[in-house]
LODO-847505 format. One record per residue (C-alpha): residue number from 1; residue in three letters; z, x, y. Coordinates in steps of 0.5 Angstrom, whole numbers, plus 2048, in hexadecimal, padded with zeros to 3 digits. Example, Ala and Ser with C-alpha at 12.3 -4.5 7.8 and 13.67 -1.06 7.14 Angstrom:
(site 1,"Ala",(810,819,7F7))
(site 2,"Ser",(80E,81B,7FE))
//
This chain:
(site 1,"Met",(800,7E4,7DB))
(site 2,"Thr",(805,7EA,7DB))
(site 3,"Ala",(80B,7EA,7E0))
(site 4,"Val",(80A,7F0,7E4))
(site 5,"Ser",(811,7F4,7E6))
(site 6,"Lys",(80F,7FA,7EA))
(site 7,"Val",(809,7FC,7ED))
(site 8,"Val",(807,802,7F1))
(site 9,"Phe",(802,802,7F7))
(site 10,"Arg",(7FF,809,7F9))
(site 11,"Thr",(7FA,80D,7FC))
(site 12,"Pro",(7F5,80F,7F6))
(site 13,"Pro",(7F6,816,7F3))
(site 14,"Thr",(7EF,818,7F5))
(site 15,"Ala",(7F1,819,7FC))
(site 16,"His",(7F3,81F,7F9))
(site 17,"Leu",(7EC,821,7F9))
(site 18,"Gly",(7EC,821,801))
(site 19,"Ala",(7F2,826,801))
(site 20,"Leu",(7EE,82B,7FC))
(site 21,"Leu",(7E8,82A,800))
(site 22,"Leu",(7EB,82C,807))
(site 23,"Ala",(7EF,832,804))
(site 24,"Val",(7E8,834,801))
(site 25,"Ala",(7E5,833,808))
(site 26,"Ala",(7EB,836,80C))
(site 27,"Thr",(7EB,83D,808))
(site 28,"Pro",(7E6,841,80C))
(site 29,"Phe",(7EA,83F,812))
(site 30,"Ala",(7F0,840,80F))
(site 31,"Phe",(7EE,848,80E))
(site 32,"Ala",(7EB,849,814))
(site 33,"Glu",(7F1,84B,818))
(site 34,"Pro",(7F8,84C,817))
(site 35,"Gly",(7FC,846,817))
(site 36,"Phe",(7F7,841,816))
(site 37,"Phe",(7F9,840,80F))
(site 38,"Val",(7FE,83B,812))
(site 39,"Ile",(7F7,836,811))
(site 40,"Tyr",(7F9,835,80A))
(site 41,"Leu",(7FF,831,80C))
(site 42,"Leu",(7FA,82B,80E))
(site 43,"Pro",(7F8,82A,806))
(site 44,"Ile",(7FF,82B,804))
(site 45,"Leu",(801,826,809))
(site 46,"Met",(7FC,821,806))
(site 47,"Ile",(7FE,822,7FF))
(site 48,"Ile",(805,821,801))
(site 49,"Trp",(803,81A,804))
(site 50,"Val",(7FE,818,7FF))
(site 51,"Gly",(804,819,7FA))
(site 52,"Arg",(80A,816,7FE))
(site 53,"His",(806,810,802))
(site 54,"Arg",(807,80A,7FD))
(site 55,"Thr",(80A,803,7FD))
(site 56,"Thr",(80E,801,7F7))
(site 57,"Ala",(810,7FA,7F5))
(site 58,"Asp",(814,7F7,7F0))
(site 59,"Thr",(818,7F1,7EE))
(site 60,"Asp",(81E,7F3,7F3))
(site 61,"Gly",(819,7F5,7F9))
(site 62,"Val",(814,7F9,7FC))
(site 63,"Thr",(815,800,7FE))
(site 64,"Ala",(810,803,803))
(site 65,"Arg",(810,80B,803))
(site 66,"Asp",(80C,80F,809))
(site 67,"Met",(80C,816,80A))
(site 68,"Phe",(813,817,80D))
(site 69,"Thr",(816,810,80C))
(site 70,"Ser",(817,80B,807))
(site 71,"Arg",(819,804,808))
(site 72,"Thr",(81C,7FF,802))
(site 73,"Met",(81C,7F7,804))
(site 74,"Ala",(81F,7F2,7FF))
(site 75,"Trp",(81A,7EC,7FE))
(site 76,"Asp",(81F,7E8,801))
(site 77,"Asp",(81F,7EC,807))
(site 78,"Leu",(817,7EB,808))
(site 79,"Ala",(815,7E6,80C))
(site 80,"Ser",(80E,7E6,80C))
(site 81,"Leu",(808,7EB,80B))
(site 82,"Lys",(803,7ED,811))
(site 83,"Ile",(7FC,7EF,80F))
(site 84,"Asp",(7F8,7F3,814))
(site 85,"Arg",(7F1,7F5,813))
(site 86,"Gly",(7F3,7F5,80B))
(site 87,"His",(7F9,7F9,80C))
(site 88,"Val",(800,7F5,80A))
(site 89,"Ser",(806,7F6,80D))
(site 90,"Ala",(80D,7F3,80C))
(site 91,"Val",(811,7EF,811))
(site 92,"Gly",(818,7EF,810))
(site 93,"Thr",(81D,7E9,812))
(site 94,"Asp",(81F,7ED,817))
(site 95,"Gly",(818,7EE,81A))
(site 96,"Thr",(817,7F5,818))
(site 97,"Val",(810,7F6,816))
(site 98,"Thr",(80F,7FC,810))
(site 99,"Arg",(808,7FE,80E))
(site 100,"Leu",(807,7FE,807))
(site 101,"Pro",(803,804,805))
(site 102,"Gly",(7FE,803,800))
(site 103,"Val",(7FE,7FC,800))
(site 104,"Arg",(7F8,7F8,802))
(site 105,"Leu",(7F6,7F0,802))
(site 106,"Arg",(7F4,7F0,7FB))
(site 107,"His",(7FB,7F2,7F9))
(site 108,"Val",(7FE,7EC,7FC))
(site 109,"Ser",(7FE,7E8,7F5))
(site 110,"Leu",(801,7EE,7F1))
(site 111,"Leu",(807,7EE,7F6))
(site 112,"Ser",(807,7E7,7F5))
(site 113,"Gln",(808,7E8,7EE))
(site 114,"Val",(80D,7EE,7EE))
(site 115,"Ser",(811,7EA,7F3))
(site 116,"Gly",(812,7E4,7EF))
(site 117,"Gly",(80E,7DF,7F3))
(site 118,"Arg",(813,7E1,7F9))
(site 119,"Ile",(80C,7E3,7FD))
(site 120,"Pro",(807,7DE,7FC))
(site 121,"Asp",(801,7DF,7F8))
(site 122,"Pro",(7FB,7DE,7FD))
(site 123,"Ala",(7F6,7DE,7F8))
(site 124,"Ala",(7FA,7D8,7F4))
(site 125,"Thr",(7FB,7D4,7FA))
(site 126,"Ala",(7F4,7D4,7FC))
(site 127,"Asp",(7F2,7D2,7F5))
(site 128,"Glu",(7F7,7CC,7F5))
(site 129,"Glu",(7F5,7CA,7FC))
(site 130,"Ser",(7EE,7C9,7FB))
(site 131,"Pro",(7EB,7C2,7F9))
(site 132,"Ala",(7E8,7C0,7F3))
(site 133,"Thr",(7E1,7C0,7F3))
(site 134,"Pro",(7DF,7B9,7F2))
(site 135,"Asp",(7DA,7B7,7ED))
(site 136,"Thr",(7D3,7B6,7F0))
(site 137,"Ser",(7CF,7B6,7EA))
(site 138,"Ala",(7CA,7AF,7E9))
(site 139,"Glu",(7CC,7AB,7E4))
//
């Protein structure tokens, strides 16, 4: 298995299609009255959001970027991960909770690899804790 040194979790680029469809649908309204062209700001904001909304994890720590904010946490400052309805948040040693955009429950194993094992891999611990199945075949 190869070592992972950096991984980026982001909203899929196909989300830009939603902004494009919204711009097309807004065109009749934008030209209906003077000043209605500001309706195009909504698709522009959607494109900016898709481009900015991400979580970057590397060997030093994790960086969560949202529309207007960015927060970097070193792996040593991370107390635990909080999972709520499939969304993952980082809980710092000071108790602050930072949502990790783009990170889902299925990505925790990858975070474990990037962190160098500082975050336990739930898939690996489940395999280790499962008891061996006894051989029930008749002799």
